[in-house]
N, C-alpha and C positions, 0 to 999 in steps of 0.2 A: 504493500500500500504506500502510495506517495502522500506527501503532506503539502498543503498550500496555506500560507498565512497572508491574509489580505490587509494591507496597510496603506490603501489609497485614500481618496476623499480629501476634503478640505478642512474638516474639523471645525466648521464655522460655529457650531454650538459651544465651543470652548474658546472663542475669541474673548479677550486678546491673547490668551496663552499661546494660541496657534499662529499668531502673526509671523513669528520668526522661527518656527520649527514644526515638523510633522507631529500631529497629535500622538502618534504611536511611540514617539520618543520622549514624551513627558514622563516624569517619575511617578511610579506607584510604590509607595513605601520605600524600599531600598534598592529598587531595580527599575530600569526603563520599562514602560508599558509592554513593548513588543517581546520582552523576555518571557512573559507569562504564557502567551499562546504557543510560543515555540516550545517551552518546557512541557506544556500539555501534550503536544505531539510526540516529543521525545519520550516522555513517560509511557506513552502508549506503544512504544516500540518502533516508531516511525523515524527513520534516519535519512531519508531522501526528501528534502524540503525545498520548496520554492517560495520566495517572498515577493509579493506584488506590491509595489509602492508607486507614488506619483508626486506631483507638485514640485515646488522649488527646492525642497530639502531632501529629495530622494537619495542623493549621494551620501548623506550623513549616516545611512544605515550600514554602509560598507565598513568604515573604520570602527563602528560600534560592534557589529556582529562578526566581521571578518569572514573566516571560513567555518565558523560555528564551533570553534574549539571550546568556548565556554559551556557548551551543551554536550560535549563529548563527540561532536560531529567532525567529519573530515572535510565537509564541503556544504555550502549553502548556495542555492541558485537564486538569481535575482532577475526580475523583469519589471517593466515600467508601463503604467497605465496613464494615457493622456486624458486629462479632464476628469470629470466625475460621472462616469458612465454607469455606475451602479455595481453592485456586488457580482451579479452574473456576468457583466462585461469584464470585470477584473478576472474572474475565473476563466473566462474564454481564452485569455492570453496564455493559459497554462496547458493548452491542448497537447502540444508536442512534448512537453515535459512529462505529462501523465501517460501519454500513449494509450495502451489498452489495459493499464492497471486500474485498480480502485484508487480513490483519492479521499483523504480527510481534509476538509476545508474548515478553517477557523478564522474568525474575524480578529484583527489585530488589537482590538480594544476590549476583548473578552477575557475575564479572569474567572477561572474555575478553581475550586479547592482540588487538591491532588487526586482524590478518589475517582474523578471522572475518567481517568485513563483506563481503568479496569473495564468500564462500560464500552469504551471505544474498542479495546482489544476483543471484547465479546462479540462484536459485529464484524471484525476485520476479515473473517474468513467467508463472509457472505458472498455468494456467487454474483448476484446482480441486484439491481434496485437501489434504493436510497434509504437513509436513516436520518431522522431529525431527533434532536435531543430537547425535551420539553422540561420546563420548570415553572411551578406556580409562583406568581409574582403579585405584588400589590398594585402595580401600574401597567397592566397589560396593553393599554392603548398605545404605548410607545413602541410596541413590537409587532411582529407577525404573531397572530394568535391562532392556536389550533383548537378545533372542536373535535372532541373524542367521544365516540359512541360505540358500544359493543366491543370495546377493547381495541379499536382502531381509529386512526385519524380520518374524519369524514370531510374536513374542510380546513383551509388556512386562509385567514384574512389579514391583509397588511394594515397595521395601524388603524384598527377599526374605532369609530367613534363610540360604538356600543358593543364591546367585546362579548362574544358568546361563551367565553370561559376566562379563567385567569392563567391559562397555560401559554406562556410565551415560548416561541421557538427561539432557542438560544442560537448564538453565532457559531455553532459547531455542526457540521453536516458530513455525512459519508455518502459518496456517490460511486456508481460504476462508470465506466468510460463513456457510456452513451449520454452522459450529462451534456457533453459538448454538442451532440446532434440536437438535443433538446434546446439548448441555448440558441442555436442557429435559427430556430423557428420563432423566437420571442420578438415581440414588438415593444418599443419603449413605452413606459407607463406615462401617466400624466405628469410625472416629475422629469420626464425625458431620460429615464434610466431603465436598464434591464434589471428586473427585480428578481431576487432570489426566491421570493414567495411564488412567483410564476413558475420557476423551476420545480419547486417542491410540489406545487399543485399539478404540474405536468406528470410527475411520477405518481401522484395520487390517482390521476385519471387512468394511468396504465395499470393500476392495481399493484404497484410495486414500491409503495412508500411504507416503511416501517417507522416506529417511533420508540423512543426510550424515555420514560418519565423518570427524571432524576430524583432520587430519594432525598428525604430531609437532611441526611448527613452530608450531602454534597451541595455546596453553596456556589452561586454564580452571580455575576453582574457584568454588565457592560461598563464602559467608562466614557461614554459619549457626551454626557452632560456634566455640569458641575456637581449636581447631586449624586449621580452614579459614579463619578470620579472619586468623590469622597467615600462612597461605599466600597469602591474597589480598594482604596487605601486601607480601610478598616479590615476588610477581608484578608488582604495580603499580609497586614501586620499580624493578624491572628494566626495564619498558618505558617508564615515565615518565622514568627516568634517562637513557634513550637519546633523549629529546626527542620521543617519540611521544605523540599525544594520548590 
C-alpha cells in the first residue's frame, strides 16, 4: 500500500498565521503539523509516501522533511498542486506514483491518536473498494457527514446545513487504484473544486464503500480553524506527553 499526504490549499481560515508559511508547517505542540499525518502512515506500516503541496512555500517542506529519515524512511516523494483544486484534484496528481497499488490518503492537517494505525492495517489487505474512517463529533456541519443505516454507509453529504448524523468523515481514506478513473469523471463543485465526498459517494454507488467507526479510545481532529488548531495542540500534548510517537 502506498501513502499520500495532502498539504495543498491556502489555509485562509488560519490567516494571518498562513500569510508567510504553509498551514501544514505550523507547530502543533512540539512538532510541525505535517509530522503527525506522516507518522500515522508510518505507524500503519506504510513506507512509500508521496507528499502533495502547493502555494508559495512548497519548497520549505524539503529541508524540513528531507528524505524522511526522521520517520525511519529512506525516501519521500514530492509533487506540486497548482491552485486550490480540491482534495480529489490533489490526489489525481499521484496516479503514476500509486500505479495499481492500494493507497492510504491522509489530509495534512489531521491529527489522530496513535491507535488509528491498527485500524488502517486491518483494511490494508482488502482487494478492492474504499474505506472511510468515521468519528462522532460535536460540529459535524464542518465536515463531510455520513449517514449509516443497517451497518453500512447509505449517504455522505459535504458540509450539510442540517446534518443527518454526527458522524464526520475524517481526513483518512483507503482506496484501490480505480480511484483515479473515478476522479477523471468528476465535475467541479460549486466551490470550483473536485470534492473528495464525490469520490466516496462514487464508491458508495458501486456498492464498494466500507467504513470504520473509530472507537472512543481513538481521538481525532483537524487543524483547519483556530478552534480545531487549539484542539489539535491539546490532543498532541496528551499523547506526546505520554511518550507516544
